[in-house]
Wavefront OBJ file of the C-alpha trace (Angstrom):
o trace
v 20.505 84.479 30.826
v 23.275 82.941 28.829
v 22.629 82.936 25.142
v 22.473 79.640 23.246
v 25.070 81.052 20.825
v 27.619 82.123 23.358
v 29.336 78.628 23.601
v 30.471 76.441 20.842
v 29.434 72.815 20.699
v 31.430 70.192 18.517
v 29.613 67.333 17.268
v 31.705 64.422 16.428
v 29.891 61.793 14.071
v 26.746 64.024 13.354
v 26.304 62.967 9.876
v 24.508 59.652 10.607
v 21.110 58.988 12.046
v 21.025 60.237 15.469
v 23.468 63.081 14.612
v 21.208 64.355 11.856
v 18.176 64.706 14.294
v 20.708 66.248 16.832
v 22.048 68.860 14.426
v 18.445 69.800 13.513
v 17.590 70.057 17.287
v 20.606 72.160 17.908
v 20.337 74.463 14.895
v 19.837 77.480 17.144
v 23.113 76.574 18.977
v 26.674 77.548 18.017
v 27.486 74.050 16.519
v 29.913 72.298 13.965
v 30.050 68.674 13.005
v 33.178 66.689 12.331
v 32.636 63.341 10.469
v 34.201 61.158 7.925
v 31.093 61.410 5.702
v 29.362 64.699 4.420
v 26.091 65.504 6.311
v 23.126 65.026 3.996
v 21.330 68.105 5.856
v 24.100 70.353 7.290
v 27.099 70.043 5.179
v 27.774 73.877 5.549
v 28.666 73.313 9.267
v 30.498 69.947 8.611
v 34.235 69.276 8.192
v 35.877 65.965 7.166
v 37.650 64.064 9.868
v 38.231 60.628 11.077
v 38.601 59.742 14.746
v 41.145 57.103 14.052
v 43.569 59.906 13.010
v 44.366 62.386 15.713
v 45.482 64.807 13.178
v 42.235 64.814 11.434
v 40.375 65.863 14.653
v 40.065 69.616 14.564
v 38.156 71.221 17.434
v 37.426 74.784 16.906
v 38.693 77.582 19.364
v 36.336 78.545 22.164
v 34.552 75.067 22.016
v 32.945 74.277 25.293
v 31.476 70.802 24.978
v 32.134 67.785 22.640
v 29.292 65.401 21.858
v 30.906 62.069 20.575
v 28.424 60.068 18.507
v 30.908 58.449 16.131
v 30.976 54.766 16.508
v 31.427 51.402 14.573
v 28.289 49.698 15.509
v 26.759 47.410 12.801
v 26.516 43.653 13.759
v 28.406 42.558 10.710
v 31.713 44.677 10.770
v 34.818 42.981 9.354
v 37.553 42.882 10.504
v 36.305 43.011 14.197
v 39.486 45.171 14.962
v 37.566 48.070 13.499
v 35.333 48.167 16.499
v 38.401 48.901 18.624
v 40.208 51.157 16.213
v 37.066 53.322 16.176
v 35.231 53.037 19.393
v 38.405 52.664 21.768
v 41.338 54.353 20.035
v 39.084 56.827 18.378
v 37.703 57.840 21.819
v 41.352 58.274 23.187
v 42.182 60.538 20.147
v 39.118 62.715 20.707
v 40.075 63.038 24.445
v 43.658 63.889 23.343
v 42.217 66.590 21.022
v 40.018 67.994 23.697
v 43.046 68.368 25.923
v 44.910 70.074 23.283
v 42.035 72.550 22.882
v 41.264 72.864 26.656
v 37.896 71.371 26.343
v 36.659 69.980 29.604
v 32.983 68.906 28.838
v 32.121 65.557 27.119
v 28.745 63.872 26.270
v 29.361 60.305 24.950
v 26.941 57.816 23.479
v 27.614 54.248 24.720
v 25.187 51.436 24.704
v 23.280 49.061 26.832
v 25.191 46.365 24.879
v 27.748 46.703 27.723
v 25.424 44.509 29.934
v 24.982 41.592 27.497
v 21.924 39.587 26.661
v 19.101 38.309 29.031
v 19.924 40.309 31.977
v 17.244 41.243 34.467
v 16.506 44.963 33.861
v 19.973 46.128 34.768
v 20.443 49.567 36.040
v 23.558 51.795 35.609
v 25.358 49.858 38.564
v 24.962 46.499 37.075
v 27.986 44.388 36.071
v 29.324 44.540 32.484
v 29.048 41.413 30.518
v 29.078 42.332 26.675
v 28.459 39.490 24.302
v 29.896 40.956 21.017
v 32.800 43.167 20.111
v 30.672 46.129 19.890
v 29.678 46.000 23.408
v 33.204 45.194 24.615
v 34.694 48.064 22.615
v 32.008 50.515 24.022
v 32.802 49.367 27.567
v 36.470 49.903 26.951
v 35.885 53.408 25.744
v 33.831 54.211 28.888
v 36.816 53.111 31.053
v 39.022 55.395 28.973
v 36.771 58.292 29.478
v 36.429 57.596 33.329
v 40.270 57.712 33.548
v 40.312 60.934 31.576
v 37.659 62.419 33.889
v 39.540 61.281 37.059
v 42.600 63.245 35.983
v 40.876 66.538 36.740
v 37.397 65.711 38.263
v 37.124 69.191 39.691
v 36.754 70.981 36.464
v 35.311 68.423 34.087
v 31.813 67.368 33.122
v 31.162 63.905 31.536
v 27.796 62.504 30.559
v 27.683 58.879 29.312
v 24.442 57.866 27.743
v 23.721 54.005 27.476
v 20.751 53.926 25.118
v 18.918 50.751 24.179
v 18.221 50.152 20.510
v 17.160 53.477 18.837
v 14.617 53.703 16.034
v 13.052 56.390 14.187
v 12.338 58.002 10.754
v 14.973 57.328 8.070
v 16.834 54.546 10.038
v 17.275 51.215 8.425
v 18.435 49.153 11.373
v 17.248 46.114 13.059
v 14.059 47.844 14.336
v 13.048 49.121 10.852
v 13.386 45.507 9.366
v 11.205 44.256 12.156
v 8.591 46.985 11.609
v 8.670 46.483 7.793
v 8.092 42.629 8.360
v 5.162 43.116 10.671
v 3.746 45.936 8.613
v 3.712 43.567 5.616
v 1.243 41.415 7.265
v 3.303 38.381 6.618
v 5.359 38.369 9.856
v 5.215 35.240 12.070
v 6.435 35.388 15.569
v 9.507 33.404 16.804
v 9.056 32.216 20.330
v 6.270 33.001 22.574
v 6.559 36.650 22.163
v 6.529 37.474 25.970
v 10.125 38.713 26.001
v 10.217 42.380 26.830
v 11.824 44.862 24.505
v 13.286 48.193 25.750
v 13.490 50.652 22.830
v 14.331 54.316 22.350
v 12.708 56.821 19.854
v 15.408 58.965 18.434
v 13.543 62.199 19.113
v 13.826 61.440 22.819
v 17.535 60.528 22.712
v 18.136 63.788 20.937
v 15.986 65.749 23.479
v 17.979 64.105 26.308
v 21.454 65.114 24.829
v 20.076 68.759 24.400
v 18.925 68.506 28.079
v 22.378 67.604 29.216
v 23.990 70.260 27.112
v 21.818 72.860 28.793
v 22.346 71.603 32.323
v 26.132 71.748 32.124
v 26.643 69.638 35.439
v 30.103 69.015 36.564
v 30.954 65.417 37.516
v 30.790 61.884 35.896
v 27.182 60.994 35.083
v 25.906 57.777 33.546
v 22.410 57.121 32.322
v 20.733 54.248 30.714
v 18.053 55.293 28.287
v 14.796 53.601 27.294
v 11.313 54.633 26.590
v 8.853 53.337 29.265
v 6.904 51.233 29.784
v 8.705 48.398 27.899
v 6.749 46.432 25.385
v 6.795 42.680 24.977
v 7.049 41.405 21.468
v 3.277 40.490 21.403
v 2.394 44.220 22.494
v 4.646 45.671 19.969
v 3.003 43.641 17.038
v -0.344 44.630 18.462
v 0.665 48.438 18.438
v 1.759 48.060 14.756
v -1.316 46.093 13.785
v -3.462 48.884 15.318
v -1.617 51.759 13.438
v -1.407 49.861 10.156
v -4.947 48.365 10.421
v -3.700 44.878 9.636
v -4.272 41.400 11.301
v -1.134 39.266 11.545
v -1.184 35.256 11.562
v -1.454 33.759 14.908
v 1.140 31.035 14.158
v 4.385 31.115 16.254
v 7.634 29.624 15.169
v 9.465 27.614 17.855
v 12.669 29.236 18.994
v 14.918 26.299 18.085
v 13.535 26.261 14.441
v 14.109 29.928 14.062
v 17.574 29.634 15.229
v 18.062 26.859 12.599
v 16.838 29.084 10.017
v 19.219 31.913 11.153
v 22.333 29.659 10.840
v 21.031 28.750 7.309
v 21.106 32.263 6.238
v 24.549 32.599 7.948
v 25.918 29.793 5.926
v 24.481 31.129 2.660
v 25.916 34.459 3.522
v 29.344 32.991 3.938
v 29.189 31.156 0.565
v 27.626 34.000 -1.413
v 29.257 37.032 0.152
v 25.834 38.565 0.531
v 24.255 40.049 3.697
v 20.791 39.090 4.669
v 18.273 40.687 7.070
v 17.878 37.382 8.701
v 20.864 35.845 10.802
v 21.408 33.734 13.912
v 22.428 36.854 15.878
v 19.217 38.684 14.944
v 17.015 35.815 15.788
v 18.936 35.593 19.045
v 18.386 39.316 19.658
v 14.715 39.102 18.594
v 13.976 36.288 21.127
v 16.108 37.757 24.070
v 14.830 39.668 26.847
v 16.363 43.152 26.447
v 14.977 45.230 29.174
v 16.827 48.025 30.825
v 16.194 50.146 33.960
v 16.094 53.749 33.073
v 14.401 55.158 36.299
v 17.542 57.242 37.008
v 17.307 59.514 33.801
v 13.432 59.736 33.999
v 13.638 61.201 37.544
v 15.079 64.337 36.045
v 14.139 64.233 32.299
v 10.744 64.143 30.679
v 10.775 62.555 27.360
v 8.836 64.472 24.728
v 7.322 61.413 23.169
v 5.887 58.348 24.504
v 7.120 55.019 23.030
v 3.791 54.461 21.324
v 4.032 58.057 19.765
v 7.445 57.358 18.631
v 6.561 54.068 16.960
v 3.322 55.833 15.250
v 5.533 58.831 13.899
v 7.975 56.087 12.473
v 5.305 53.981 10.882
v 3.645 56.954 9.495
v 6.821 58.358 7.811
v 8.053 54.888 6.661
v 4.921 52.837 5.618
v 1.888 55.220 5.430
v 3.249 58.457 3.811
v 6.564 57.277 2.402
v 8.796 59.508 0.162
v 10.976 57.979 -2.600
v 13.705 60.688 -2.453
v 14.379 60.118 1.403
v 17.867 60.191 2.752
v 18.376 56.772 4.542
v 20.721 55.609 7.304
v 21.806 52.032 7.412
v 22.852 50.720 10.735
v 22.980 47.674 13.063
l 1 2 3 4 5 6 7 8 9 10 11 12 13 14 15 16 17 18 19 20 21 22 23 24 25 26 27 28 29 30 31 32 33 34 35 36 37 38 39 40 41 42 43 44 45 46 47 48 49 50 51 52 53 54 55 56 57 58 59 60 61 62 63 64 65 66 67 68 69 70 71 72 73 74 75 76 77 78 79 80 81 82 83 84 85 86 87 88 89 90 91 92 93 94 95 96 97 98 99 100 101 102 103 104 105 106 107 108 109 110 111 112 113 114 115 116 117 118 119 120 121 122 123 124 125 126 127 128 129 130 131 132 133 134 135 136 137 138 139 140 141 142 143 144 145 146 147 148 149 150 151 152 153 154 155 156 157 158 159 160 161 162 163 164 165 166 167 168 169 170 171 172 173 174 175 176 177 178 179 180 181 182 183 184 185 186 187 188 189 190 191 192 193 194 195 196 197 198 199 200 201 202 203 204 205 206 207 208 209 210 211 212 213 214 215 216 217 218 219 220 221 222 223 224 225 226 227 228 229 230 231 232 233 234 235 236 237 238 239 240 241 242 243 244 245 246 247 248 249 250 251 252 253 254 255 256 257 258 259 260 261 262 263 264 265 266 267 268 269 270 271 272 273 274 275 276 277 278 279 280 281 282 283 284 285 286 287 288 289 290 291 292 293 294 295 296 297 298 299 300 301 302 303 304 305 306 307 308 309 310 311 312 313 314 315 316 317 318 319 320 321 322 323 324 325 326 327 328 329 330 331 332
């Protein structure tokens, strides 16, 4: 049986939220991390590098697989050209660095954002229709990777993961903001709350990446990822009420009124230069159906946590047994 330490794995972008969980999960493997930021937990195996600069991408000798996590992904990136500089040109640079080092295996985290909003449970063969620059740039990166793979398909292994929104301990993205609002007991639903929301717990995403590393399958593989079954917004709030032992107001704000409030915050943000947790984009996302078919991945991979367990672990960590000295990751 091959030792976990016999082949080297290069993580790129491992200092962030998902990367930190991944480095912990792979600590018994022979790994290194390249990131423009230091790692809060694994700085001893982290080297500084920016994928926008090919000369800064150093892949160690004898590396077998690259896991590319680095991305520009927040909702409010400015200028928008950064999405393409990092997500597209950065991917091209990583592939060139892999060619220079003779690395044939890649795991790439893309996103369900390539499908757009309000699609009917799209699977991996669904048409691409991204509604923002993040989704467009991720799709362009996938195209670049497919072209790279097809230059030598006999010897290469590519896994492209398209996760839905990822949540978990220490993350300060949209899901955290939503959980915080609901947990406060002052949350009011926008819309009817029947729209389904696919979500992914970080512990399951990391387990999937580890599973793909261990399988080492040749070919070009694409997987959506979401924890199933999907919750509606009403079911999500009920789950949080149960864990937090609270009762939320039954009042629901009409969608149009919620969007007007979002536009007001957009206007104030432009005038003041400040960023707010409420915006028209986030209201639109909140009320949209964001449900994705992940049957393909679940046929060959068993998630270690259910969606409810992931939510409970996050709520316990963030709102029940909180720590003031926590390392936090800001995203979305």
